[in-house]
N, C-alpha and C positions, 0 to 999 in steps of 0.2 A: 698751701698757705691757709691761714685762718680765714674764715669767711668774714671779712671786715664788716660787711653790711649787717650781719647778725650781731656782731659786737656793738656796733654803733646803735642798732635798734634797741638792744637791751639797756644800753646806757640812757637812751632817751626815755625808755619806759620807766626807769627808776623815778623820774621826776613826776610822773603822773599816776603811778600804780596805786598809791595809797588813797587817792581820791576816787579811783575807779571802783575799788573793792566795796565801797559803800553800796553800790548797785551791782550785785554779783552776777545776776542772770543777764548776761549781755549776749546778743546774738552774734554769730561769726561775722556777718557783713558789717554790723555796727562796730565790731571790734577793729576790723581792718580800717574802717573810716577813722576810728579814734586814733589808731597808731599813726596813720598818715597825717591826720590833723595835728597831732601832738608834735610830730617831727617838724612840720611847717611852722608851728607856733614857737617851738624852741629856737628854730633857726632865726626867727624874727625877734627873739628876745622876750617872748611872752612868759608870764609867771605861771606857777602851778594853779593859782586860783583862777586866773583868766582862762587857762586851758580847760579846767574842769567846768567852770561856770558857763563858758561859751558853748562847749560841746553838750552840756546838760540841756541846752535849749534845743538840741537836735534829737531829743526824746530817746535817750537810752534809759529804758525802764527795767523794772524787776525788783524783787525783794532783796532785803539786805543780806549780806554775807554773814555766815555763822563762824567764819574762820578767825575773826578778830573779836576783841572784847567789846561789849556794848558801849562802854564809855569812850573808847577810841573811835568807834564808828560814829557816835553822836558828835564828838569834837571835830572830826573830819568833815562831817556834813555841815556843821556850823561854819567851819572855816571856808567851805566852798561858797557860802552865801555872802561872804564879805565883799565889799567893794574895795578893790585894791587901787591905790595904796592907802587911802584915807583911814580905813578901819583895820588894816592888817596888823599894825604894831599894837593896837589896843587889845588884841586877843592873844598874840604871841609874846607876852611879857616873859622875862627870864624865869619867873617862878612857875610858869605853866607851859613852857616850851622846852624843847630839847633839840640838840644837833645830832644827827645820825649819819655816821659814815658807813656806806654800803659798798661792798666789793664782791666781785665774783671773778674767778680766774680759771684758766685752763692749764695751770702749771707753769706758764711762762708769761703770757700777756694778760695783764690785769685790767679789768673794766671797773671803774669806780664812779661814785656819785655821792653827793652830800645833800641831805634833806633837813629842813627846819620844820618840826612837827610838834603837835601837842604832846605833853609829857605823859598823857594817859596811854599812849601807844607804846607797848613794850617791844623789845627786840624780837620776841616770838611773834607778835602781831605783824610786824613788818615782814618778817620772813615768810609767814603764811600768806600774806597778801601778794608778795612777789611770786611765790609758787603757784597761787591760784590764777594769777593773770597769765603766767606762762602756759598753764594747762588750758585755759580758755582760748588763748590765741592759736593753739596748735603749734607753738614754736618749740615745744619740748624736743622733738626729734632733731631739729636743726641745731639747737643748743647743745644737745648731746654730741652731735657730730663735731661741733666746734670745741668740744671739751668744756663747755660751760654749764653742764647739767648737774654739777655737784652741790648746788645750793649757794647760799649767800653768807658772807661773814659780816655781821652787823654790830656796830658799837655805837650806842647812844650816850650823849652827855648832856647834863643840865646843871643848874646852879648848885645842886646837892651832889652831883657826880661829875666833876670837871673833866678828868681824864683818867685813863687806866694808870694806876700807880702800883708798882710791884712792891711786895713786902721786902723789908730789909732783913734778909736771911743771913746765915753764917757765911755763905760764899761771898757776897758783896762786902761784908765786914772784913773778912780776911784779906780781900784784895785791897781795900782801903788802907788797912794796916800795912800791907806789903808796899804799896805805893808811897805811903808816908815814910817808911823806913828807907826806901831807896832815895826819896827826895832828901831826907836828912843826911844820908851818906854823901850824896852829890854836893850838898851845900857845905858840909864839913870838909870833904876832900878838896873842894875848890878853894875854900878859905885857907886850909892848911898849906896847900901848894903855893898859894900866892904869898903868904907871909913867911914861909920857910925857904922858898926857893926863887920865886919870880922876882921879888924886889932886889935880890942879889944879882940877878942877871940883867936888870934894866941898865945899870951903868955900863956894863960891857957892850950891851946891844947898842946903846947910844954912841959908843966909841966906834962901832963898826958901821954906823949908818952911812957914812960917806962912802965906804968901800962897797956897800950894798947898792948905793945909788949909781956908782960907776959901772957895776956889773949888771945893772937891771936890764940892759938891752940884750943881755945874753941869758936866755932863760935857763940853760943848763947850768951855767956858772952860778946864777942866783939860787937855783934849786939846791946845788951842792953846798953853797955857803949856809943856806937855811937849814939843811939837813944836818950839817956839821954842828951848827949852833944847838939844834934840838937834841942831837946825840949827846953832846956834852951836858946839856940840861938834864936829860934822862939819866945819864951816868951818875950824877950827884944824887938823884932820887933813889937809885938802886942801892946806895949805901945805907939807906934808912932801915930801921927795924922792920920786921915782918908785919906787925900790926899797922904801922904807918904806911907801908907799901900797899896794904889792902885798902886802907882808907884813901890813899892817893889814886888808886885805880878808878875811883868814882869821880875824880876831878874833871870838870869841864875843860880846863886848860890843857891838861895832858891828853885827853881824848880828842880835843880839837886838833892838836898837833899830829896825833896819830892819823886822823882822817885826811889831813891836808898834805901829808908827805908820803912818799913811797920809798921803799927800800929796794925796789926792783932795779937791776942793772941792765935791763933790756928796754931801752927807751922807746922802741918801736911798738911795744905792747901798750903804750900810753893811750893809743887810739881806743882801747877798750873802755876807758873811763867815759868818753863821750857817748859811745854806743850804749853802755849801760844806762847812762842818765836819760838819753832820749828814748830808749826802749821803755824805761819805767814810766816816763810821761805818757807815752803812747798807750801803755796798758791801762793807766789810770783813766785816761780819756775814754777808752773803750768801755771800761767798767762803769763809769758814770752814766753812760747811755744804756748799757745792757742791764745793769742791776736795778736801775730805776724803773724799768718796765715791770719788774716784779711787783713794785709798790703801786704802779699805775700812773699813767699820764692823763691829765684832763683834756689834752688835745691828741688823743690816741690816733684818731683818723688822720690828722695832719702828719704825725710821725711816721705811721706805717704806709701811708699812701703818697704823701708829697715829699717826704724827706728821705726815707730809707732807699727807695729805688732811684736815686740820683747818683751821678758820677762822683761828686765831691764826698758824699757820705761813705763811699767805699773805702776811703782812707780811714774812717772811723771803724768800720766793721773789720778792716784788715788789721786792726790792733791785735787780733788774736795771733798774728804772726810774730809779734814782739816776744811772746812767750817762747816761741820756737827759737828765737834769737838767743834768749837766755839759756835754753837747753844747749844750743850750739856752743856758746861761750863756756858753759860749765864743762862740757865734754872736752873742749880744747884745753882749758886750764888744768883740769884734773889729769888728763892723759899726758900733757906736756910735762907736768910735774913728776908723774910716775916714771916717764921715760928717763928722766934725770936721776930719780931716786934708785931705779933698778940698776944703774951703773955704778953706784957707790959701794964701797967695801962693806958698809954696815948691812947691806942687803945680801951681797954676794957671799960673804963669809959668815954672817950671823944667822940665827934661827929665823926661818921664813915666817913662822906663825906669829912671832912677836912683832915683826914688821907689819903684817896685815892686821893684827889686833890693834896695834897703835894707830894704824891708818883709819880704821873704822871708828874707834873711840874718840880720836881727835876730831873727826867730823861731827860726831854726835854732840860732843861737848861744845863745839864751836857754834853750832846752829841752835841748839835746843833752848838755852836760857831765854833769849829774846823771843823765839818762836812760842815757847810755852807761856811766857808772860803775856804776849799778845792774845793768845788763845783764851786764857782764863780772864783776861781783862775784857775781851769781847763778850764772852759767855756770861760772866757773873756781874761785871761792873757797868759795862756800857748801857745795858737796858735801864739802869737806874739814873743815868745822866739826862736822858731826854724825856720829853712829855708832849702831850698834844693829842688831838682826836685821831690822828693817823699813826700814832706811835706803836700801836698794836702790831702793825706790819713789821716793824723792826724787831720787836720782841719775838715774833713767830720765827724769824730767821735765827736769832741768837739761841732760841730754845732747842734748835736742832742738835746742839752739843750735848743735850741731856744724856743721850744713850750711846753716843759715838765718840766722845772726847778722847777716850783711851786709844783709839786707833790712830789719832794724830800723834800721840806721844810715842807710838811705835813706828811711825812713818809708814803705815800700811793703809792709810785712809782712802787710797784709790783702789784698793783690793777688797776691803771689807770695812764697814757694811755698805749697803747701797746708798744710803743717805749719810753724808759725812758732816762733821762739824766744821764750820768756817770753810765752806765749800771751795773757795778760791785758793785755799792752801794746798790743793791737790798737787800743785807744781812741786812743792817741797817733798811730798811723798814719792813722786816719780823720780825726782832728782836724787834722792837718797838711794832708791833702788838701783839707779844707773851707777851711782858712785860705788856701791858695794859689789855689784855683780857684773856690770858691763865694762866699765873702764879698766879694772884690773885684768880681765880676760884679754881685752884688746891690747893692753900694754905688754903683758907677758907674751902673748902670741907674736907681737911685732918684734920684741927683743929676741925671741927664739928664731924667727924667720920673718922678714918683712912681708913676704908674700902671704904668710898666714894672717898677719895683722890686717892687711888690705882685704883679704878674702872675708875675714870676720866682719869688716865694715859693710861689705856688699851683702852679707847674710842679714845684717840688721836692716839694710835698705829693703831687702826682699820681704822680711817679716813685716815691716811697716806697711809696705804697699799691699801685700796679700791680705793682712788682717783688716785693714781699712776697707779694701775693695769688697771682700767677702761679707763683712758685717753689714756694710751699706746695702748691698744687694739682698742679703737674706732678710733684713728687717725693713727694707725700703726706706732708709733714712735719708734725710735731707742734709744740707750743709750748714755750717755754723752761721753764715750770714743770712740764712733764711729763717733764723730763730728756731731751728730744729723742729719745725712743724710739718706735718704731712696731712693735708686735707683737714687742718684744724685740730688734729689729734697729737697729743704730746708723745714723743718717741723716746727711746733710750739713747739718743745721740750722746748726751753728756756722759752717762755712766759707761756706755759700751764702746765709744770711740774717743771722745774728747779727752777723757782723763786717764784712760788705761795706759800703762807703761809700754805695752807692746805696740800700741798704735801711735805713740809719740816718740819712740826711740830713734826714728830716722833723723830728726834734727840733732840729737845727741851724737849720732854716728857721723854727721857732717863735722862736728867739732873734733871727734877722734881722728878723722881723716886730715883735718887741718893740722893737728899736732904731728901727725906722721909726715906731712909735707914740710913743716918747719924743721923737723928733725933730719930732713934730707937737704944738705947744703947745695947740691947740684941744682935742684929745682928752684931754690930760693935765689941763686945767682942768675939763673935764666930769667926769672921774673924781674929781678932788679935791673939787669943790664940789657934785656931785649925789649925795646919799646913796642914793637908789634905785638908781642905776647901780652904786655900790660894793657895795651889799648883794646885788644880782643877780649881780655878779662873784664875790662870796664863795660864794654858793649854787652857782653853776655850777662854780666851782673845786673846792669840797668834793665835789660830786656826781660830777664826772668822775674825780678822783683816787681817791675811794673805790670807784667802780665798777670801774676797771681794776685796783685793788689786790686786791679780793676776788672778782671774777668768776671767777677761776681755781678757786675752791672748787666751783663748779657742775660743773666737768669731772670731778669725782670721784664724782658722783652717777649711778647707773645705768650705762649703757654709755659714758658720757663724751661728748666732742664728736666730731662728724664732721670730716672733712678740710675741708669748707666752713667750719665754725665756726672751725677752726684758722686757716684762711686769712684770715678777717675779723679775728680777733684779732691775728695777726701783722702784718696790714696797717695796723691802726689803733691798736693798744695803745700802742706806744712814743711815737708822735706825740700820741695823745690824752691820755696822762697829763701830758705837759709842757705841753700847752695849758691844762689845769687849773692846773698850778703857775704857768704864766706869767701867768694872769689875776690870781692873788694877788700876784705880784711887781710887776706893773704898778701895782696900787693902792698898794703900799709905795713905789714910785718917786714916786708922786704925793703922798707925805707921809702916807698913811693905812696901813691894814693891821692896825690894832688891836693886841691884846696879842701876837699871833704875830710881827708885824713888830718890835714893841718887844723881844721876847725875842731875835730874831735879831740886832738891832742891839746888844744888850747883850754879845754875844760879843766884840766888839772891846775893850770895857772890862774884860772878864774875862780878857784875855790869851789868848783862844782864837784870835785872828787868826794866830798863827804856824802854826796847823794848815793855813792856806791854802797855805803852802809845803810843810810836812811832809806834807800830804795826798798830794802826788805821790809822795813817798818811801814813804809808807805803802801807797798803792795799788800801787806798783811791787813792793813786797815782801810784800803781804798774802797771797800764796800760802804764804809760809813760816809 
């Protein structure tokens, strides 16, 4: 773990360092006194001026520093002589002062502070002052160990330089034009559909209102009536000309009906709607905590010491398992669909290469438009939207796309390069790899011989366990809930374990196994009709998911986990959690699942189903 005391110390030093460097030659004992005094003063709410002026009376002497400009040194010295607060505002007027945002980070946990200083002090002056103080205190080796030896990122703002404002280049202009075109098509399509079709259906819909009210207590009948009504509505639109159909494809009315209805004839799969929705919410909550640490918390000590190592917080850190749930659902749905497609004459009698080519192209076309739009919107346009003294942190993340955006377009961003654009989109890269290479092999082997398919699933389990275990031991990595730190040093956890397809394929393999179980009627009948089997599944599912959710709390007790413990957790945690979740979902597929399955199924009747589509948008932009 990061040495929290060093991080806290460097944050407190931010507040006093610029006053100290006026007297550069400070003895080591005096410096330690100053650090201790400052921490106590800050804890009691003392200001920079009070800290410096009071400690100046304790006779820290010496000549002036040559690291900063003479004018900055003079202004800081004059500032230290003021009596706060009566004279403070008289010298720090807006035309002679500046706001400086100072950050330093170890690649994950960011320490930050803000200083109000004379405008004569440049960002170079401030950086030199900080480095000088670190060298004088002898803290450099400790900061290096904590990963904080890489210097400081300093941005100062004044009346003439309010915030960092990026230039309006060709990229943002193109995205603005594209967004305007899409918005125009949406408006035109919605208006066209309303005036050409919707008003004609209003009269008929009013006539059917009474019948809808009578059947409203029967969700399946209500859904059927609504789908029939929408199908007739869509049928009229399909008779329109091709240009009009293209325009109507952007209509909010038509798309809303598409989001809120389903053509699936397997009603027990409806439970997936609720699981997707709550899984998306879980991911976003986890990202809000995780990614904000990159920008920095002003109460970093409270977060890392008083909040993270608590039992309730493990529900937040366990949000990483929600991603594995999506891998599981993807594996199940793809494999289940393939098992049906491989039985059709179009596959058996037709050319195999055409089937698989269509299989890949369909997926690419289905995902790419929205994904690529979100990528270029984030990279080119989103940095133009915000502003403020800390906005440079957001831009530094968006700028990561400059050299690696192309790998996202090819869905190889988890393979190359090391630093990817829109890093949280790694999921789509892995999922595409599984879709192209893993699911087809599993389905074909299963259709050839069920034993081959099952054996392939266990091979995937073995690959996941072995790679995670070996990589963790070799590089002495920690687990995701420990913020991937080892003695304060940033590791390759994210790039070597968390995002790689071979270390995350276990959850996808669980989905493949679920599809094979659903394809076996004998097993499904046993689950549906044998209560002891179901109850045992519930107990195992609850036990496994609870264990992997809260076991991380144990790592904060005593000296924490050893590397061997970390290796076992990394090797089994992500796969183990979805095995528990999969046991519950299988019982729901069999028509059981109790009140939890009922609640998840209710999501589609509460118009939560649109979130199945918007979930991808939300996930793609949840960093923001």
